[in-house]
N, C-alpha and C positions, 0 to 999 in steps of 0.2 A: 671053463672054470667060472663059477658064480661068485661075484663079489658080494660079501656080506656087508650090508649097509649098517651104519651106526644107528643106535636107538634115536639119536637126535634127527637123523635123516628120515627115518621111518615116521617119527612123530610130525616132522615138518611137512612131509608129503601128505600124510593123512589130514592134517589141519588144512593144508592148501586145497586139497580135493573137496573137503567139506565146504570151504568158502566158495569154491567154484560152483558146486551143486546148489548152493543157496543164492547164487547171484541172479538178480533180476534187472540188471542195469539196462540192457537193450530193450526189454519190455517197458521199463519205466520211461525210457527216452522215445518210445514209439517206433522203434525200428522193426520190431517183430510183435505179433499179437500176444503170444504166450512164450515165455522163456522156459526151456527144458534143457539145461546144460547137462552134458555127460562127461565122464572121466574114465580112464582105463590105464592102469600101470602100477608099477611097484617101485619102491625106493632102490631095489637091487638092479633094475633095468639099466643096461649100459648103452642101449640104442634108443634114441628118441626119434619118433616119427612125427613130423609136423605137416599137416594138411591144411586145406582151406577152411573147411567147416564141416560138421557132420551133416549128412543128408537125412532125409525122412526115414529111411530104413534103419540107419544107425540109431536115431532117436527112438524109433519104435522098439528096437532090440536093446536099447540102453547100452550100446557097445559101438565105439567108433570103428570105422572101416568094416562094417558087417554087411555091406552091400556088394554088388559086383566088383567095384573098384578094390575092395579089400581082398577079394579072391584073386584078382590079378596081381595085386601087390604081394600076396603070399606066394604066388607062383614065381614071381621075380626073385623073392628071397630064396626059394628052393633052387632056382637056377644058380644062385650065388653060393649054394652049399648048405643053407640053413634047413633045419628039419620042418616037417609039417607042423602047423599051428604055432610056429615061432612068432608070427606077427602078433597074435593075441595073448600068447603066454609068456613072452620074453622081451617084448618091446614096450616102451612107454608111448602111448598114443595121445598125441596132442593136436592142436589146430590153432589157426589164427583167431577164430571165434568158436565158442563152445555150444552154440544152439543152431538148430536148423534154420537157415535164413529164408527158406521157402523156395518155390519154383521161380525160375527165371521168367521175367515178363515176356521174353521171346519164345518161351515154351520148350527150350532145348536144354534141359538139365536144371541144376540148382542156381539160384541167384548168387552172384558174387557179393559177399559182405562189403558194405561201404567202408571207406577209410575211418569213419567215425566209430563204427562197430568194432573194427579191428583195434582201434586205439583204446576202446573200453576194455578189451580183453588182453591187450598186450602185457600189462603187469603180471597177469597170471602165468603167461608163457615165460617171461623173464625170470620169474621166481622158480618155475619148474627147472629151468636150465641151471640156475644158481644152486638149487638143492641137489639135483641129480648129478651134475657135472658129467654128462654122458661122454663116452668115447666117440660115438658116431651119431650124427644128426642127419636124418634123411628128410630132405625138403621136397615134398611131393606136390607137384603142380606149379604152375606159373606164379600164382599169388604167394605161395609159401617161399618160392625161390626169390622173388623180387623183394620180399620182406627182409631178406638178408643180403642179397646181392645187388639190389637196385634194379632199374629197368634194363633188362637184358633179353636177348633172343635165346630160345631154348637151345638152338644149334651151337651157341657160343659157350654154354655151360654144362650141358649134359655130357657125361664122359670125363668131366674134370671135377676137382674138389678144392676146397680151401681149408686150411687149418687155422683155427682161431681159439685162443685161450685153452689149448689142449684138446679141442674138439675138432673132428673132421666133418665138415659140412659137405654132403653129397647131394646135388640136385638130381631129381628124377622127374620124368614127365608124369602127368596125371594119368593114372591107370583107369581111364574112362572110355566107355564105348562111344561117347559123344565126340571125343577128341579124334581128329584125323591125322594128328602129327606123326604118329607111329606107322602110318600107311606107307611112308617113304622108306625104302630099304636103307638109305644112308642114315636116317634117324634111328632105325632099329639097330644099326651098327653102333651108334653112339650110346644107346641104352645098354648094349652088351659090354661096352667099355666101362660104363658105370657099374654094372653088376660084377665085372671083373675086379674093379677096385674094392667093392664091398666084400667079395670073396677073399681077397688077400687080407683085408682087415679082420675078417672072421678068424683067421689063423693068428694074425699078429696080436690081436687083443683077446683071443680066446672067447669070442662072443657066443 
């Protein structure tokens, strides 16, 4: 069942997305050379996905989670009973920061946005949550999880959830080939527990 958003919600999300797309704060503060924020989602979406930051493929495609991590995340959704393309057609895709932070100085994946960059973008995320009032929030990766749960180990929170202000916050590991966390069979079991929760909510909330 699709929730029909009010005109006020649609107008508010459209206005917010336009503000995000025109934001140049991180560039102005010297954290990144060129700002290229991206957005994806509709006022009707009841699942909010929060990641760390878009990678270079996502920025090139102008679509969050359009790289390998997005394909893995879509497969996880399908394991939970969601249809193909659900990630990009029926979830609101957000992140702690909205621009590609660049490659990690260590050369293994993307650079983690600094606390200062996250702070500059946080008002956008808070406003998205306020407008959307999502039923389910998927926190993808350590940074997104810790932004809401504080400093925790993945083993402590994957497979569990918290309910806050009518939202169910579900931590998920980062769907990255760089991460070795899922190589442990016990960690794979925790992921399956998380997907089992998500599957039950798909029915409960008619997602």
